[in-house]
C-alpha positions as CSV (number, residue, x, y, z in Angstrom):
1,X,369.2,94.8,131.4
2,X,369.4,94.6,134.9
3,X,366.9,97.7,135.4
4,X,364.2,96.3,133.1
5,X,364.3,93.0,135.1
6,X,363.9,94.6,138.2
7,X,360.9,96.7,137.0
8,X,358.9,93.7,135.8
9,X,359.6,92.1,139.0
10,X,358.3,95.3,140.8
11,X,355.4,95.5,138.7
12,X,354.4,92.1,139.4
13,X,354.5,92.7,143.2
14,X,352.7,95.8,143.2
15,X,349.8,94.0,141.2
16,X,349.6,91.5,143.6
17,X,349.4,93.8,146.5
18,X,347.2,96.6,145.2
19,X,344.3,96.3,142.9
20,X,343.3,99.8,142.6
21,X,345.4,103.2,142.3
22,X,346.5,103.7,145.8
23,X,348.9,106.1,144.9
24,X,346.7,109.6,144.0
25,X,348.4,111.5,147.0
26,X,351.9,112.5,146.8
27,X,351.7,112.4,150.8
28,X,350.8,108.7,150.8
29,X,347.0,107.2,151.8
30,X,346.5,106.2,155.2
31,X,345.2,102.5,155.1
32,X,345.1,99.4,157.4
33,X,346.1,95.7,156.8
34,X,344.4,92.8,158.9
35,X,347.1,90.5,157.1
36,X,350.5,89.3,158.8
37,X,353.2,91.3,156.6
38,X,356.8,90.8,156.5
39,X,358.7,94.0,157.5
40,X,362.2,95.7,156.2
41,X,364.1,98.5,157.5
42,X,364.7,101.6,155.9
43,X,368.8,102.2,156.5
44,X,371.3,104.8,155.6
45,X,374.4,103.4,154.2
46,X,376.7,103.1,151.2
47,X,375.6,101.1,148.4
48,X,377.2,99.9,145.3
49,X,375.3,98.7,142.3
50,X,376.6,95.2,140.9
51,X,376.3,93.0,137.9
52,X,376.6,89.4,138.3
53,X,377.9,87.2,135.2
54,X,379.4,83.9,134.5
55,X,382.9,83.9,133.0
56,X,386.1,81.8,132.1
57,X,389.3,81.7,134.0
58,X,392.4,81.0,132.2
59,X,395.3,82.6,130.4
60,X,395.6,85.6,128.0
61,X,397.0,85.4,124.6
62,X,396.8,82.7,122.3
63,X,399.7,81.8,119.9
64,X,400.3,79.4,117.0
65,X,403.7,78.6,116.1
66,X,404.6,77.5,112.5
67,X,407.3,76.5,110.3
68,X,408.1,79.5,108.0
69,X,408.5,79.3,104.2
70,X,412.4,79.4,103.4
71,X,413.3,83.1,102.6
72,X,409.5,83.9,103.3
73,X,407.2,85.2,106.1
74,X,407.5,83.8,109.4
75,X,403.6,83.8,109.5
76,X,403.1,81.7,106.6
77,X,400.5,78.9,107.4
78,X,399.8,80.4,110.6
79,X,396.4,81.1,112.7
80,X,396.3,84.3,114.4
81,X,393.0,84.8,116.4
82,X,391.9,88.3,116.5
83,X,393.8,90.4,119.2
84,X,395.4,87.4,120.6
85,X,399.1,88.3,119.7
86,X,401.5,87.6,117.1
87,X,402.1,84.0,115.3
88,X,405.7,82.7,115.6
89,X,408.3,81.4,113.5
90,X,410.0,78.1,113.3
91,X,413.2,76.2,111.7
92,X,412.8,76.5,107.8
93,X,413.7,72.9,107.2
94,X,415.0,69.7,108.5
95,X,413.5,67.5,110.9
96,X,412.1,68.0,114.6
97,X,414.8,67.0,117.2
98,X,413.5,68.3,120.4
99,X,409.9,69.4,121.2
100,X,408.4,70.8,124.5
101,X,406.0,69.3,126.8
102,X,402.5,70.5,127.4
103,X,402.4,73.0,130.3
104,X,406.0,74.0,129.8
105,X,406.8,77.6,130.0
106,X,409.7,78.9,128.0
107,X,410.9,82.4,128.7
108,X,413.3,84.7,126.8
109,X,416.3,83.3,125.6
110,X,415.6,79.8,126.1
111,X,415.0,77.1,123.5
112,X,411.4,76.5,122.4
113,X,412.0,73.6,120.0
114,X,414.9,72.2,117.9
115,X,415.2,71.0,114.3
116,X,418.3,69.1,112.8
117,X,419.7,69.6,116.3
118,X,419.6,73.4,116.4
119,X,417.4,75.5,118.9
120,X,414.9,78.0,118.1
121,X,415.3,80.5,120.6
122,X,412.3,82.4,122.0
123,X,412.9,86.3,121.8
124,X,410.0,88.9,123.1
125,X,408.4,91.1,120.5
126,X,405.3,91.9,118.7
127,X,407.0,91.5,115.2
128,X,407.0,88.3,114.1
129,X,410.2,87.2,112.3
130,X,409.8,87.5,108.6
131,X,413.5,87.9,107.4
132,X,417.1,87.1,108.3
133,X,418.8,90.0,110.0
134,X,422.7,91.1,109.9
135,X,424.7,93.8,110.4
136,X,423.8,97.0,108.4
137,X,420.2,96.5,108.2
138,X,417.5,98.6,110.0
139,X,413.7,98.3,111.0
140,X,411.2,97.9,113.8
141,X,412.2,94.1,113.9
142,X,416.1,95.2,114.7
143,X,414.8,97.4,117.5
144,X,413.2,94.4,119.5
145,X,416.3,92.4,118.6
146,X,418.5,94.8,120.3
147,X,416.1,95.4,123.1
148,X,416.2,91.7,123.9
149,X,419.8,91.2,123.4
150,X,420.3,94.1,126.0
151,X,417.8,92.4,128.2
152,X,419.7,89.0,128.2
153,X,422.6,90.7,129.3
154,X,424.6,90.3,125.9
155,X,425.4,93.8,126.0
156,X,424.7,97.0,128.2
157,X,422.5,99.8,127.1
158,X,425.8,101.9,127.1
159,X,427.2,99.8,124.4
160,X,423.9,98.9,122.6
161,X,420.9,101.4,122.3
162,X,418.1,99.2,123.0
163,X,415.8,101.4,121.1
164,X,417.8,101.6,118.2
165,X,416.6,100.1,114.9
166,X,420.3,99.5,113.3
167,X,421.7,96.6,113.4
168,X,425.4,97.4,114.4
169,X,428.5,95.7,115.3
170,X,427.2,95.8,118.9
171,X,424.4,94.0,118.0
172,X,426.4,91.3,116.2
173,X,428.6,90.8,119.2
174,X,425.9,90.5,121.6
175,X,424.1,88.2,119.4
176,X,427.3,85.9,119.2
177,X,427.2,85.7,123.2
178,X,423.6,84.5,122.7
179,X,424.5,82.0,120.1
180,X,427.3,80.6,122.1
181,X,425.0,80.2,125.0
182,X,422.6,78.0,122.8
183,X,425.5,76.1,121.3
184,X,424.9,77.0,117.7
185,X,427.4,78.7,115.0
186,X,428.7,82.2,116.4
187,X,427.5,83.9,113.1
188,X,426.6,87.3,114.6
189,X,423.6,87.2,112.4
190,X,420.0,85.8,112.9
191,X,418.7,83.7,110.1
192,X,415.1,83.1,109.7
193,X,414.2,80.4,111.6
194,X,416.6,80.7,114.3
195,X,414.3,82.6,116.6
196,X,410.7,83.1,117.6
197,X,409.3,86.6,118.5
198,X,406.0,86.5,120.6
199,X,405.1,89.1,123.0
200,X,405.6,87.3,126.4
201,X,407.0,83.8,127.9
202,X,404.9,81.2,126.4
203,X,403.1,78.5,128.2
204,X,402.8,75.6,125.8
205,X,399.2,74.2,125.8
206,X,399.4,71.5,122.8
207,X,402.2,70.2,120.9
208,X,401.4,69.1,117.0
209,X,404.6,68.3,115.9
210,X,406.1,64.9,116.4
211,X,409.8,64.3,117.0
212,X,411.4,62.8,113.7
213,X,408.8,64.3,111.6
214,X,409.9,66.7,108.9
215,X,409.9,70.2,110.1
216,X,407.9,71.1,106.7
217,X,407.2,74.6,105.8
218,X,403.7,75.8,107.2
219,X,403.5,72.9,109.5
220,X,402.0,73.9,112.9
221,X,404.7,73.1,115.8
222,X,402.7,74.0,118.9
223,X,400.1,76.5,120.6
224,X,400.8,78.3,123.4
225,X,399.4,81.2,125.7
226,X,401.1,83.9,127.9
227,X,401.5,83.2,131.6
228,X,399.3,86.3,132.3
229,X,396.0,85.0,134.3
230,X,392.8,86.5,132.9
231,X,389.1,86.3,133.1
232,X,386.9,86.6,130.1
233,X,383.3,87.4,130.3
234,X,380.9,87.1,127.3
235,X,378.7,90.0,128.3
236,X,375.2,90.6,126.9
237,X,375.8,93.4,124.5
238,X,372.6,95.4,126.0
239,X,374.8,95.7,129.5
240,X,377.8,97.1,127.7
241,X,376.8,100.6,129.3
242,X,376.8,99.3,132.5
243,X,380.6,98.1,132.6
244,X,383.6,100.4,132.0
245,X,387.4,100.0,132.1
246,X,388.3,100.3,135.7
247,X,385.5,98.8,137.4
248,X,386.3,96.9,140.5
249,X,385.5,93.0,140.6
250,X,384.9,90.3,142.8
251,X,386.0,86.8,141.3
252,X,384.3,83.7,142.6
253,X,386.3,80.7,142.0
254,X,385.3,77.1,141.4
255,X,386.1,76.4,145.2
256,X,384.0,79.3,146.2
257,X,387.0,81.3,147.3
258,X,386.9,84.9,146.4
259,X,389.7,87.2,145.0
260,X,389.5,90.9,143.5
261,X,390.2,92.1,140.1
262,X,389.6,95.0,137.7
263,X,388.2,95.1,134.1
264,X,390.9,96.1,131.8
265,X,389.2,95.9,128.5
266,X,385.4,96.3,127.5
267,X,384.8,95.1,123.6
268,X,382.9,97.4,121.3
269,X,382.1,94.7,118.6
270,X,379.0,92.6,119.6
271,X,379.3,89.0,118.2
272,X,376.7,86.1,118.2
273,X,377.5,82.4,119.8
274,X,376.6,80.9,116.7
275,X,379.4,82.5,114.7
276,X,382.0,80.9,116.9
277,X,383.6,84.2,117.8
278,X,383.6,85.9,121.1
279,X,385.6,88.9,119.8
280,X,387.8,91.3,122.1
281,X,391.5,90.5,123.0
282,X,391.9,87.9,125.8
283,X,392.1,84.1,125.3
284,X,393.0,80.7,127.0
285,X,394.2,77.3,126.2
286,X,394.8,76.6,122.6
287,X,392.1,78.9,121.5
288,X,389.7,81.9,122.6
289,X,388.2,82.2,126.2
290,X,384.5,82.0,126.1
291,X,383.0,82.8,129.4
292,X,379.4,83.8,129.1
293,X,376.8,85.5,130.7
294,X,373.9,84.7,128.7
295,X,372.8,81.9,126.7
296,X,371.3,81.0,123.1
297,X,372.1,83.4,120.3
298,X,372.2,86.7,122.4
299,X,374.9,88.9,121.0
300,X,377.7,89.3,123.5
301,X,380.8,91.5,123.9
302,X,384.0,90.4,125.6
303,X,385.0,92.1,128.8
304,X,388.6,91.4,130.2
305,X,389.2,91.3,133.8
306,X,392.7,91.0,135.3
307,X,392.9,89.6,138.8
308,X,394.6,91.6,141.2
309,X,396.3,88.8,143.0
310,X,396.9,86.2,139.8
311,X,398.5,83.7,142.2
312,X,395.2,83.7,144.4
313,X,393.6,82.2,141.2
314,X,395.6,79.1,140.9
315,X,396.6,77.4,137.8
316,X,393.3,76.5,136.3
317,X,392.6,76.7,132.8
318,X,389.4,77.3,131.0
319,X,387.6,77.0,134.3
320,X,384.0,78.5,134.8
321,X,384.0,81.3,137.6
322,X,381.4,83.9,138.7
323,X,382.2,87.6,138.5
324,X,380.5,90.4,140.1
325,X,381.4,93.8,138.7
326,X,380.9,97.2,140.9
327,X,379.6,99.5,138.3
328,X,378.9,102.3,140.7
329,X,378.9,103.3,144.2
330,X,377.0,106.0,146.7
331,X,377.7,107.2,150.1
332,X,375.1,108.1,152.8
333,X,372.1,107.0,150.8
334,X,368.7,106.0,151.7
335,X,368.4,102.3,151.3
336,X,365.6,100.0,151.1
337,X,364.9,96.2,149.9
338,X,364.2,96.2,146.4
339,X,360.9,93.8,147.4
340,X,359.3,96.8,149.2
341,X,358.9,98.9,145.8
342,X,355.5,99.1,144.3
343,X,354.9,100.2,141.1
344,X,352.3,102.9,140.4
345,X,349.8,102.5,137.6
346,X,350.6,106.2,136.8
347,X,354.2,105.6,136.7
348,X,356.9,105.7,139.4
349,X,357.4,103.7,142.6
350,X,356.1,103.8,146.4
351,X,356.9,101.9,149.3
352,X,354.6,101.1,152.2
353,X,355.3,102.4,155.5
354,X,354.3,101.0,158.6
355,X,353.9,103.6,161.2
356,X,352.6,104.3,164.9
357,X,349.7,102.1,166.1
358,X,350.2,99.9,162.9
359,X,348.8,102.7,160.6
360,X,349.9,102.2,156.9
361,X,350.8,104.9,154.5
362,X,352.1,105.1,150.9
363,X,355.0,107.0,150.4
364,X,356.2,107.7,146.8
365,X,360.1,107.3,146.1
366,X,362.5,108.2,143.4
367,X,365.1,105.4,142.8
368,X,368.7,105.4,142.4
369,X,371.5,102.5,142.3
370,X,370.4,99.2,142.5
371,X,372.3,96.6,144.3
372,X,371.1,93.2,142.6
373,X,373.5,91.1,144.7
374,X,371.9,92.3,147.9
375,X,368.4,93.1,146.8
376,X,368.7,96.7,147.5
377,X,367.8,100.1,146.0
378,X,368.8,103.5,146.8
379,X,365.6,105.8,147.2
380,X,365.0,109.5,147.8
381,X,361.8,110.8,149.3
382,X,360.7,113.9,151.6
383,X,358.5,111.5,153.4
384,X,360.8,108.5,154.2
385,X,363.5,108.2,157.1
386,X,366.2,105.6,158.0
387,X,364.5,103.5,160.7
388,X,361.2,103.8,159.0
389,X,359.5,100.0,158.5
390,X,358.3,98.9,155.3
391,X,356.3,96.4,154.1
392,X,357.5,93.4,152.1
393,X,355.6,90.8,150.0
394,X,354.4,88.0,151.8
395,X,356.5,84.7,150.9
């Protein structure tokens, strides 16, 4: 915990400066010092509590596209990391005749790859293809097909309800138009293996298949991510209570430029690095992102950060970045340097104030927010005012 770390540091500083208990009086005890000291100033200002961690910049989502078993589930033989989206479908049999390149982005209605010269079209949806679809059928997979066909312009929403779960004549007509655009037989039905459903556009990260190789059932075709930029933090599990969804974030990129972001997800299940899993929902590249704020075997939770300006993060993938999370803010706070705090042997803290004629006095304070980034802390005390000078430990 950050707060615990501060107690240790402050207690050490107190022990170095005071060998007896000088805090018996709540009003502070006048004392003098012949030693030269550094001084800090008590200020009245806004203060933010911040947590600084390391993280990984990449792309959200991880998809493994496989060739489905003929007449079986489209997710057969697929790998689907927890929370990373749906596995896709491929051509059921034949030979790979066209494959994408690494880094290529394939959008809705475009061919992802081909087998036997027939393109496999990418459509958007959370439900992977698991059966052939034709007129008269119904289900959630039909709903996403209807929505896709309207989005692609094959039909208007007046002609085809994009929320309908029924495969109607209008569905067949719109599908025929898509098939014509793809240059395939205009059957008005969608055979298993002719389409791949993923939640978003696919950014290809690796291609496992080879041109001319058999498109065997269960074979991995490619791996992909979404095109959404994401920052993944593996946060020490003991810090979970310090971070919440909606917290503002400053991302420091590898070139030391900064860009804002916001916490969009905080994991609830702690995992150990030794397990090879980082939990949560975000990922990057062909596997899961693994940003780290700790080391060794310390359990972590995954925190997902969405950049406010994705374009400002560039195109780096699996890049190490630093993240400063603003966990709290106070206005018009009385603030002193953290180094000015002295731990009392009886509990609590005080600061050493230098008054008129160089007279030193000890003033007990109550602590509020810590700004770990700037080394400041909010304090309250009836014996302390903005402009007072406080003693800092000698370097």
